C-alpha positions in Angstrom: -39.4 -8.8 20.9 -36.8 -11.5 19.8 -35.6 -9.4 16.7 -35.0 -6.3 18.9 -32.9 -8.6 21.3 -31.0 -10.1 18.4 -30.2 -7.0 17.2 -29.1 -5.7 20.6 -26.8 -8.8 20.8 -25.3 -8.2 17.2 -24.1 -4.7 18.0 -22.9 -6.0 21.6 -20.9 -8.4 19.6 -19.7 -5.8 17.2 -18.9 -3.5 20.0 -16.6 -6.1 21.9 -15.3 -6.8 18.6 -14.4 -3.1 17.6 -12.3 -3.1 21.0 -10.9 -6.3 20.8 -6.9 -6.8 20.4 -5.8 -7.7 16.8 -2.0 -8.4 15.5 -1.1 -7.7 11.7 0.4 -10.7 9.9 3.8 -11.0 10.6 7.0 -10.1 8.3 8.4 -13.1 6.8 12.0 -11.7 6.0 15.0 -12.4 8.3 15.5 -8.6 9.7 13.6 -7.0 12.5 11.8 -3.8 11.4 12.6 -0.3 12.3 10.2 2.7 11.7 10.7 6.2 11.8 8.5 9.2 11.0 9.4 12.7 9.2 7.5 15.9 8.5 9.3 17.2 5.3 8.3 20.5 3.6 9.2 22.9 0.8 7.1 26.1 -0.8 4.9 23.7 -2.7 3.8 20.7 0.1 4.3 19.6 3.5 4.3 15.5 4.0 4.1 13.2 6.8 6.6 10.7 5.7 6.9 7.2 7.2 10.3 5.1 6.7 10.1 1.5 7.6 13.7 0.2 7.4 16.2 -3.3 8.3 16.9 -3.1 11.7 19.0 -4.2 14.6 17.3 -6.0 17.0 16.4 -4.9 20.6 14.4 -1.6 20.4 10.9 -0.9 21.8 8.2 -1.8 19.9 6.2 1.0 18.6 2.2 1.3 18.5 0.6 0.6 15.1 -0.5 4.1 14.9 1.2 6.3 17.5 -1.2 8.1 19.6 0.4 11.8 18.7 -0.5 11.0 15.3 -3.6 8.5 15.4 -6.7 10.5 13.8 -9.4 11.2 16.0 -12.1 8.8 16.8 -14.8 8.3 14.2 -17.6 10.7 14.4 -21.1 10.4 12.9 -20.6 7.0 11.6 -23.1 5.1 13.8 -23.1 1.6 13.5 -20.4 1.7 10.7 -18.3 2.6 13.2 -18.5 -0.8 15.1 -17.1 -2.6 11.7 -14.2 -1.0 12.1 -11.1 -1.8 14.4 -9.8 0.6 17.4 -6.5 1.6 16.2 -5.2 1.4 19.3 -6.0 -2.2 19.9 -4.1 -2.8 16.5 -0.7 -4.2 16.9 2.1 -4.1 14.2 5.8 -5.6 14.1 7.5 -2.1 13.7 10.3 -1.1 16.4 10.6 2.8 17.2 13.4 4.3 16.0 15.8 1.3 16.0 19.2 1.2 14.8 19.6 0.1 11.1 20.7 -3.3 10.7 24.5 -3.5 10.0 24.3 -6.7 8.1 24.7 -4.8 4.6 26.6 -1.4 4.0 23.5 -0.2 2.3 20.0 -1.1 1.1 17.5 -0.6 -2.0 14.7 2.0 -1.5 10.9 1.5 -2.3 8.8 4.1 -2.4 5.3 3.1 -1.3 1.8 4.6 -2.4 -1.6 4.0 -0.9 -4.8 3.8 -2.6 -6.9 7.0 -3.3 -6.9 8.9 -0.1 -5.9 6.1 2.4 -3.4 6.9 4.7 -0.2 4.7 3.9 -0.1 3.2 7.7 -3.4 1.2 6.2 -0.7 -0.4 4.2 1.7 -1.4 7.5 1.7 -5.3 6.5 3.2 -4.7 2.7 5.9 -2.2 4.4 6.9 -4.4 7.4 6.9 -7.4 5.2 9.4 -5.5 2.3 11.4 -4.1 5.0 12.1 -7.4 6.8 13.3 -8.9 3.3 16.3 -5.8 3.4 14.4 -2.9 1.9 14.0 0.8 3.0 10.3 1.5 2.3 8.7 5.0 2.5 5.3 6.2 2.2 3.9 9.6 3.0 0.5 11.1 3.3 -0.3 14.8 2.1 -2.8 17.4 3.8 -5.8 17.9 2.0 -5.6 14.8 -0.2 -5.1 11.8 2.3 -8.2 11.6 4.0 -6.9 12.5 7.5 -3.4 13.4 8.3 -2.3 14.1 11.9 1.0 15.9 12.3 3.0 15.4 15.5 2.4 18.7 16.6 -1.4 18.0 16.5 -2.5 19.7 13.3 -5.1 17.7 11.4 -6.1 18.2 7.7 -8.7 16.4 6.4 -9.4 15.9 2.3 -11.3 18.5 0.6 -13.9 18.0 -1.5 -12.4 19.6 -4.6 -9.9 16.5 -4.2 -12.1 13.6 -4.2 -12.5 12.4 -7.3 -15.6 10.2 -6.2 -17.9 13.4 -5.9 -17.6 13.7 -9.8 -18.1 12.0 -13.0 -17.4 12.0 -16.6 -14.8 14.5 -18.1 -14.7 16.0 -14.6 -13.8 13.0 -13.0 -10.9 12.4 -15.4 -9.7 16.0 -15.2 -9.5 15.7 -11.2 -7.9 12.1 -11.3 -5.3 13.7 -13.4 -4.7 16.3 -11.7 -4.1 14.6 -8.4 -2.2 11.9 -10.3 0.5 14.7 -11.4 0.3 16.0 -7.3 1.4 12.6 -6.1 4.0 12.1 -8.7 5.8 15.7 -7.7 5.3 14.5 -4.3 7.1 11.1 -5.0 9.9 13.3 -6.7 10.0 15.7 -3.8 10.6 12.3 -1.5 13.3 11.0 -3.6 15.1 14.4 -3.3 14.8 14.5 0.2 16.0 10.9 0.7 19.3 11.8 -1.2 19.8 14.8 1.5 19.0 12.2 4.3 21.5 9.7 3.2 24.1 12.5 3.1 23.4 13.9 6.3 24.5 12.7 10.0 22.0 10.4 11.6 20.5 6.6 11.6 20.2 6.5 7.4 23.8 8.1 6.7 25.1 6.3 3.5 22.6 3.7 4.2 20.2 4.3 1.4 20.9 2.7 -2.1 19.3 5.2 -4.2 20.9 3.4 -7.3 18.3 0.8 -6.6 14.9 2.3 -6.1 11.1 0.8 -6.8 8.0 2.2 -6.8 4.6 0.4 -6.1 1.0 1.3 -5.1 -2.3 0.0 -4.7 -5.3 1.3 -6.7 -4.7 4.8 -7.5 -1.5 4.5 -5.9 -0.7 1.7 -8.6 -1.1 4.3 -11.2 1.1 6.6 -9.9 3.8 3.8 -9.5 3.1 3.2 -13.0 3.1 6.8 -14.4 6.0 7.7 -11.9 8.2 5.0 -13.5 7.4 6.2 -16.9 8.4 9.7 -16.2 11.4 9.6 -13.8 14.6 7.8 -14.6 15.6 6.9 -10.8 12.7 4.2 -10.6 14.4 0.8 -11.7 10.9 -1.3 -11.2 7.6 -0.6 -10.3 4.2 -2.8 -9.3 0.7 -1.7 -10.0 -1.5 -3.4 -7.3 -5.1 -3.3 -8.8 -4.8 0.0 -10.0 -6.4 1.4 -13.6 -3.6 3.2 -15.6 -3.8 6.5 -16.1 -1.7 9.4 -17.8 0.6 9.3 -20.7 1.9 5.8 -20.0 -1.4 4.4 -21.1 -0.4 5.7 -25.0 3.5 5.4 -24.8 4.3 2.4 -22.6 6.9 1.8 -20.1 10.1 0.1 -21.0 11.1 -0.6 -17.4 10.4 -3.7 -15.3 6.9 -3.9 -14.2 4.5 -6.1 -12.5 0.4 -5.8 -12.5 -0.8 -7.7 -9.3 -4.4 -7.8 -9.8 -7.7 -8.9 -7.8 -9.8 -11.6 -9.1 -11.7 -9.8 -11.9 -12.6 -12.9 -13.8 -16.3 -12.1 -13.5 -16.3 -8.6 -14.4 -17.7 -8.0 -18.1 -18.9 -4.6 -18.1 -17.4 -1.9 -20.5 -15.2 0.0 -17.9 -13.6 -3.2 -16.5 -12.8 -4.3 -20.4 -11.0 -1.0 -20.8 -9.1 -1.0 -18.2 -7.8 -4.5 -18.6 -7.2 -3.4 -22.4 -5.1 -0.6 -21.0 -2.9 -2.9 -18.8 -2.5 -5.5 -21.5 -1.4 -2.6 -23.9 1.2 -1.4 -21.4 2.4 -5.1 -20.7 2.9 -6.1 -24.4 5.6 -3.4 -24.1 7.4 -4.2 -21.1 10.8 -5.5 -21.2 10.6 -9.2 -21.9 12.7 -10.4 -19.0 11.2 -8.0 -16.7 7.0 -8.4 -17.0 4.4 -10.0 -14.9 0.9 -9.6 -15.0 -0.7 -11.7 -12.2 -4.1 -12.1 -10.7 -4.9 -13.9 -7.1 -7.7 -16.0 -7.6 -10.6 -14.6 -5.0 -9.0 -11.9 -4.1 -11.0 -8.4 -3.2 -9.7 -4.8 -4.6 -10.3 -3.3 -1.1 -8.4 -6.0 1.0 -4.7 -5.4 -0.3 -4.2 -3.1 2.4 -4.5 -3.7 6.2 -8.3 -3.8 6.2 -7.6 -7.8 4.9 -6.2 -8.4 8.6 -8.7 -6.0 10.4 -12.0 -7.0 8.7 -14.2 -7.8 11.2 -17.7 -9.3 11.9 -18.3 -13.0 11.1 -21.9 -11.7 10.0 -20.4 -8.8 7.6 -17.7 -11.3 6.2 -20.2 -13.8 5.4 -22.5 -11.2 3.7 -19.6 -10.4 1.5 -18.6 -13.9 0.7 -22.6 -14.1 -0.3 -22.5 -11.0 -2.6 -19.0 -12.8 -4.1 -17.2 -9.9 -2.7 -14.9 -11.8 -0.4 -13.5 -15.0 -2.0 -10.3 -15.3 0.0 -9.6 -14.5 3.5 -8.2 -11.4 4.0 -5.1 -12.6 6.0 -4.3 -14.8 3.5 -5.0 -12.5 0.6 -2.0 -10.2 2.3 0.3 -13.4 2.6 0.1 -13.9 -0.9 0.5 -10.1 -1.8 3.5 -9.7 0.1 5.0 -12.8 -1.1 4.6 -11.5 -4.9 5.8 -8.0 -3.7 9.1 -8.9 -2.1 9.8 -11.9 -4.7 9.3 -9.1 -7.5 11.9 -6.6 -6.3 14.0 -9.6 -5.0 14.6 -10.2 -8.7 14.6 -6.8 -10.1 16.6 -4.7 -7.3 18.3 -7.5 -5.9 19.8 -9.7 -8.7 17.1 -12.4 -8.3 14.8 -14.1 -11.0 11.1 -13.7 -11.3 11.1 -17.4 -12.6 9.7 -18.4 -9.3 6.4 -16.1 -9.9 5.8 -17.4 -13.4 6.1 -20.9 -11.9 3.1 -22.6 -10.2 3.7 -22.7 -6.5 2.2 -25.5 -4.1 2.6 -22.4 -1.3 0.6 -19.8 -3.3 -1.9 -21.8 -5.4 -3.9 -18.5 -5.5 -1.6 -17.0 -8.0 -2.7 -16.8 -11.7 -0.3 -16.1 -14.5 -2.1 -14.1 -16.9 0.8 -13.3 -19.3 
């Protein structure tokens, strides 16, 4: 009986946490953050596009995920649902359709790519922080490739099995991963084309996008996309791969643009796959320009908490289990704080005329950062 009561109490606690309010880490830059939503399409694709940008103050705060594009409540997940957050109870820091900050004539543009099939909104902490430092951050989701996409008119699309490499192995996994890599990279190019039109049209962003200063970054598979896109497209001036295994021709040919690899803690990984991934990263790193390359690791960081999940991870019991198995060596919110510092500092150096020296030197404020190269 005591075990049953303990189980009931545990489920009740999880349910209360599921419904509790939570706020993402605050942006660290001087600008308020605006956010706008677009539905962009051509004869090859339709994308749900989010733009975060330096804003003037005074606009209305927006929902973390606006109700019109919020995915339906999870079904069939059982107790696992209780380990997640109710998205209507999560609060970010973006302002709805705010005016752009008049402080500068134009701002550099950074494309942000999500990991695997994750919705780009799950990286709001990174986007809001970067925008608060004076960048226009653009992320997007694609029907049938993103886990779930809800357009403002209510149309909803889930990822299809043929777009899920995790269902395959061996050569079929590699074939599908490279196919998806090419599709996402083509989408990034399309988004930059549309940003040129947006910059020339009448509206909030008219003449405000400095498309001569374009960066690209992403997490996991999104990091691999950033790496390959910067290899393929001259519009990319600098990029960041956050804990993503390199894929594509860049592994063989290398990259000659400023680039940073930001890794989770792989210090205890000794399997052949992990060694090959690190060998590929180091091979690319050695061919990067000497004054524009970084290879960093965040001590104790977990691959899966570079997204907002780091701030939303709940249940003290669940976190204790992850720590017991060595899967959570750093608080998720702290991991996000360190990550945002690394991301905006690197782009400040490469797109805004700063220096990467501060990331190469030990920092008393961010002792978790370890310079590998």
